[in-house]
C-alpha positions in Angstrom: 109.6 -93.2 -9.1 109.2 -93.0 -12.9 111.6 -90.7 -14.7 110.4 -87.1 -15.4 109.7 -86.3 -19.0 112.4 -84.2 -20.7 111.3 -80.7 -21.6 113.0 -79.3 -24.7 113.5 -75.6 -25.0 113.9 -74.2 -28.4 117.2 -72.3 -29.0 117.2 -69.0 -30.9 114.7 -66.0 -31.2 111.1 -66.6 -30.7 109.1 -65.7 -33.8 105.4 -65.0 -33.5 103.1 -66.8 -35.8 102.5 -65.2 -39.1 99.1 -63.6 -39.6 97.8 -63.8 -43.1 97.6 -60.4 -44.8 94.2 -59.2 -45.9 93.8 -57.7 -49.2 93.6 -53.9 -49.1 91.3 -52.2 -51.6 93.3 -50.2 -54.0 92.1 -46.6 -54.3 91.6 -45.2 -57.7 93.4 -42.0 -58.6 91.7 -39.0 -56.9 90.0 -41.1 -54.2 90.9 -41.5 -50.5 91.7 -44.9 -49.1 88.7 -46.6 -47.5 89.1 -47.9 -44.0 89.2 -51.7 -43.5 86.1 -52.9 -41.5 86.7 -56.1 -39.5 83.4 -57.8 -38.4 83.1 -58.7 -34.7 80.8 -61.5 -33.7 79.2 -61.0 -30.2 78.0 -63.8 -28.1 74.3 -64.6 -28.3 73.8 -64.2 -24.4 75.7 -62.0 -22.1 76.6 -63.3 -18.7 74.4 -62.1 -15.8 76.4 -60.8 -12.8 74.4 -61.2 -9.6 75.0 -58.7 -6.8 74.4 -59.4 -3.2 71.0 -58.2 -1.7 67.4 -59.2 -1.0 65.4 -60.7 -3.7 62.1 -59.0 -4.8 59.2 -61.5 -4.5 55.9 -60.9 -6.4 53.2 -59.3 -4.3 51.1 -61.7 -2.2 48.0 -61.2 -0.2 48.6 -60.2 3.4 46.5 -62.0 5.9 46.0 -61.9 9.6 45.2 -65.6 9.8 41.4 -65.4 9.2 40.6 -62.5 6.9 42.3 -60.8 3.9 43.3 -57.3 4.8 45.0 -56.5 1.5 44.4 -58.0 -1.9 45.8 -57.0 -5.3 43.5 -59.1 -7.4 42.2 -56.3 -9.5 41.3 -53.9 -6.6 43.3 -52.6 -3.6 41.1 -53.5 -0.6 41.5 -53.0 3.2 39.0 -54.8 5.3 38.2 -54.7 9.0 38.1 -57.6 11.4 34.6 -58.4 10.3 35.8 -58.8 6.7 33.9 -55.7 5.6 35.5 -53.3 3.2 37.0 -50.2 4.8 39.0 -48.8 1.9 38.8 -49.9 -1.7 40.7 -48.6 -4.7 39.3 -49.6 -8.1 42.1 -49.5 -10.7 39.8 -49.7 -13.7 37.6 -46.8 -12.8 40.3 -44.9 -10.7 37.9 -44.7 -7.7 38.9 -44.5 -4.1 36.0 -45.6 -1.9 35.9 -45.4 1.9 33.7 -48.0 3.5 30.5 -49.4 1.9 26.8 -49.2 2.3 26.7 -51.1 5.6 30.1 -50.1 6.9 31.2 -46.4 7.0 34.8 -45.8 7.3 36.4 -43.1 9.4 39.4 -40.8 8.8 40.6 -38.6 11.7 43.4 -36.0 11.7 44.9 -36.2 15.1 47.4 -34.3 17.3 48.8 -35.9 20.4 46.3 -38.7 20.2 43.4 -36.1 20.2 41.1 -35.6 17.2 41.8 -32.0 16.2 40.6 -31.4 12.7 38.3 -33.8 10.9 36.3 -36.9 11.1 35.0 -38.6 8.0 32.3 -41.2 8.3 30.3 -42.5 11.3 27.0 -40.6 11.8 28.4 -37.3 10.5 30.2 -37.8 7.2 32.4 -34.8 7.5 33.1 -32.7 10.6 35.7 -30.1 11.5 36.3 -29.9 15.2 37.7 -27.2 17.4 40.4 -27.5 20.0 37.9 -28.9 22.5 36.7 -31.7 20.2 33.4 -29.9 19.4 32.1 -30.2 15.9 31.9 -26.6 14.4 31.5 -27.5 10.7 29.6 -30.5 9.5 28.7 -31.8 6.0 26.1 -34.6 5.8 25.5 -36.0 2.4 22.5 -38.1 3.4 20.7 -35.6 5.7 18.1 -32.9 4.9 20.5 -30.3 6.4 23.6 -30.8 4.2 25.9 -28.2 5.7 25.8 -27.3 9.4 27.8 -24.7 11.4 27.7 -25.1 15.2 28.5 -22.9 18.1 30.8 -23.7 21.0 28.0 -25.6 22.7 27.5 -27.9 19.6 24.2 -26.2 18.8 23.5 -25.6 15.1 23.8 -21.9 14.3 23.6 -22.1 10.5 22.3 -24.9 8.2 22.0 -25.3 4.5 19.4 -27.8 3.2 20.1 -30.1 0.3 16.6 -30.9 -1.0 15.1 -27.5 -0.2 18.2 -25.4 -1.1 17.3 -23.3 2.0 19.8 -21.5 4.4 18.8 -21.3 8.1 20.4 -19.2 10.8 19.4 -20.3 14.3 19.7 -18.8 17.7 21.2 -20.5 20.8 17.9 -22.2 21.5 17.8 -23.8 18.0 15.0 -21.5 16.7 15.2 -20.3 13.1 15.8 -16.5 13.1 16.9 -16.0 9.4 15.6 -18.1 6.6 16.8 -17.8 3.0 14.6 -19.8 0.6 16.5 -20.9 -2.4 13.4 -22.2 -4.2 11.5 -18.9 -4.1 14.5 -16.5 -3.7 13.0 -15.0 -0.5 14.4 -13.9 2.8 12.5 -14.3 6.1 13.5 -12.9 9.5 11.6 -14.5 12.4 11.3 -13.9 16.1 12.0 -16.5 18.9 8.5 -18.0 18.4 9.0 -18.6 14.7 6.7 -15.7 13.6 8.0 -13.8 10.6 9.0 -10.2 11.4 10.5 -9.2 8.0 10.0 -10.8 4.6 11.6 -10.0 1.3 10.3 -11.5 -1.9 8.7 -14.9 -2.2 5.1 -15.8 -2.1 2.6 -15.2 -4.9 3.6 -13.2 -8.0 2.4 -9.9 -6.6 4.6 -10.2 -3.5 7.9 -11.5 -5.1 9.6 -8.1 -5.1 8.1 -6.7 -1.9 9.6 -5.9 1.5 7.1 -6.5 4.4 7.5 -5.9 8.1 5.1 -7.9 10.3 4.0 -7.5 13.9 3.8 -10.3 16.5 0.3 -11.2 15.2 1.5 -11.7 11.7 -0.1 -8.5 10.4 1.9 -6.4 8.0 2.6 -3.0 9.4 5.1 -1.8 6.7 5.1 -2.7 3.1 7.3 -1.6 0.2 6.1 -2.7 -3.2 9.1 -3.3 -5.5 7.2 -2.9 -8.7 5.2 0.3 -8.0 7.6 1.9 -5.5 4.7 2.4 -3.1 5.3 2.5 0.6 2.3 1.4 2.8 1.8 1.6 6.5 -0.8 -0.6 8.1 -2.6 -0.8 11.5 -2.9 -3.8 13.8 -5.5 -5.3 11.5 -3.3 -4.9 8.4 -5.5 -2.1 7.0 -3.7 0.7 5.1 -3.9 4.2 6.6 -0.9 5.9 5.0 0.5 5.4 1.5 3.3 7.0 -0.4 2.9 6.5 -4.1 6.2 5.9 -5.8 4.9 6.6 -9.4 3.1 9.9 -8.6 4.7 11.1 -5.4 1.3 11.5 -3.7 0.9 10.9 0.0 -2.5 9.5 1.0 -3.3 9.6 4.8 -6.4 8.8 6.7 -5.4 10.6 9.9 -3.8 13.9 10.8 -0.3 15.0 9.8 1.8 16.4 12.6 4.9 18.5 11.7 7.5 19.4 14.3 8.5 22.6 12.6 6.8 26.0 13.4 5.9 27.7 10.1 5.1 27.3 6.4 7.8 28.7 4.3 8.7 28.9 0.6 12.0 29.5 -1.2 12.3 32.6 -3.5 15.1 34.0 -5.6 17.2 36.6 -3.9 18.7 39.8 -5.3 22.3 39.6 -6.3 24.9 40.5 -3.6 22.2 40.3 -0.9 22.6 37.4 1.6 20.3 38.1 4.5 20.5 35.9 7.6 17.5 34.1 9.3 15.1 36.4 11.0 15.6 39.2 8.4 12.5 41.0 7.0 12.3 40.8 3.2 10.5 42.8 0.5 9.9 42.2 -3.2 12.3 44.1 -5.4 11.4 45.8 -8.7 12.8 42.9 -10.6 10.7 40.4 -8.7 13.7 39.2 -6.6 13.7 39.4 -2.8 15.9 41.7 -0.7 16.0 43.1 2.8 13.7 46.0 3.8 15.2 49.5 4.1 12.2 51.7 4.7 9.2 51.9 7.0 5.6 50.7 6.1 6.8 49.1 2.8 3.8 47.5 1.1 6.1 45.2 -0.8 6.8 43.3 2.4 7.0 39.5 1.7 7.9 37.8 5.0 10.7 36.8 7.3 13.5 34.3 6.7 12.8 31.2 8.7 15.2 29.3 10.9 16.4 31.9 13.3 17.0 30.9 17.0 16.9 27.2 16.0 13.2 27.3 15.1 12.9 25.3 11.8 10.1 25.5 9.3 7.5 22.7 9.4 6.7 22.9 5.7 8.8 24.2 2.8 7.3 25.0 -0.5 9.3 25.2 -3.8 12.0 23.3 -2.1 14.8 23.5 -4.8 18.3 24.5 -4.3 20.1 27.1 -6.4 22.9 29.7 -6.3 20.5 32.6 -5.7 17.9 30.7 -3.6 17.5 31.9 0.0 16.7 30.1 3.1 12.9 29.5 3.3 10.9 32.6 3.7 8.1 32.3 6.3 4.7 33.0 4.9 2.6 32.0 7.9 3.1 30.5 11.3 5.6 31.1 14.1 9.0 32.5 13.4 11.7 34.6 15.1 12.1 38.1 13.6 14.6 40.9 14.0 13.1 43.9 15.6 14.4 47.5 16.3 12.8 49.4 19.2 14.3 52.7 18.1 10.8 53.5 16.6 8.9 52.5 19.7 8.9 49.6 22.2 7.1 46.5 21.2 4.5 44.8 23.4 2.9 41.4 23.0 0.1 41.6 20.4 1.5 44.7 18.6 1.4 44.7 14.8 4.8 44.8 13.1 5.8 46.4 9.9 9.0 47.1 8.0 11.5 49.7 9.4 14.3 51.9 7.9 16.8 49.6 9.7 18.0 47.0 7.1 16.2 43.7 7.6 14.4 44.8 10.8 10.8 45.1 11.8 9.2 47.8 14.0 6.0 48.5 15.8 3.2 49.7 13.4 2.0 52.8 15.1 0.4 54.5 12.1 -2.7 52.6 11.2 -3.3 54.4 7.9 0.2 53.5 6.6 0.0 50.0 8.0 -2.6 48.7 5.6 -0.9 46.3 3.2 2.5 46.6 5.1 1.9 44.4 8.2 4.2 41.4 8.7 2.5 39.9 11.8 1.9 40.1 15.5 4.5 40.1 18.3 4.4 37.1 20.6 6.9 38.6 23.1 7.8 42.1 24.1 11.0 44.0 23.4 11.3 47.3 25.2 14.7 48.6 24.0 17.5 48.0 21.5 17.5 45.4 18.8 16.8 41.7 19.1 15.0 38.6 18.0 11.5 37.9 19.2 8.9 35.3 18.1 6.1 36.6 16.0 3.1 35.2 14.3 3.4 35.8 10.6 0.2 37.2 9.1 0.7 39.3 6.0 -2.1 42.0 5.6 
């Protein structure tokens, strides 16, 4: 073997190499020493430390062997097995399109593999279903009836048209029962045969603010004119026989007027502190106000307060309310009157006049005193005591 080279070890202390001193700037009097700046040169490129993990590859089209299902060449597209677009996202216009003209897409919200809430596409573009899978709310962008509400039997109950701007409410048989016309601003209620029964507005100018009730033969039987305020009642031929004029308050009738009340009464001002009840006999006071009678054969007799025993007046004149206005005072007709038999029993047909008993009538036995003090005739007898009997008011 060749001899090993001899290694010489220096003897004595090891002295580090001498670093040349840098010149330090000398500070002038009154100045602080400036720090020494040593420039450091960095390498042009830093080393890249690779960590373990999967590498990210650039996006590539995903295929099923025959057709592209996903492409990122400008648009994001999903196609069906027939290579027709189902979903397309346009990045330039920021559009999301479902399907195309010849291929409508579907979106369904499902629960336990059952469509619960919505279908988008197919023959009904938008539908909301109930728990039984029945369409209850439907929006069709292409149809004449844009919005449709359906009942539990899938029958349309309410529809809203797109071109006509009309709202229809239908019955269970599909017949239109309520029709709101958006173009004319009118409302039509129809029967099961499609014949209008009530119309509000619409039609020619003179009918735009009218309410009309029609019969089954399409004849108007009731008509309210929104401009004049007139109320018109028609017959089976549509002819007017009763009219209430809104501007004048006049009532025009071709036939008879039947009133369910029994007498013609008028309201008069009462004397202060005098509040007579129905059936009381009133006289005219010296101040022109009315008060209850207190003497017999009073020629200032005016009538009887109507409304006693539930018999209401048929016609009230001067019908205004006030603090001192009484109940209507009967001037003619049938009315119940308070009678006192202390001055003689009353038989049917007897003439009645005022009595000394406050507010009561009595039998008119003295013909000479009775002239100008008669209230009317008794329609029922009263043999004793005090009470209410019907009388026929006839002042004389």
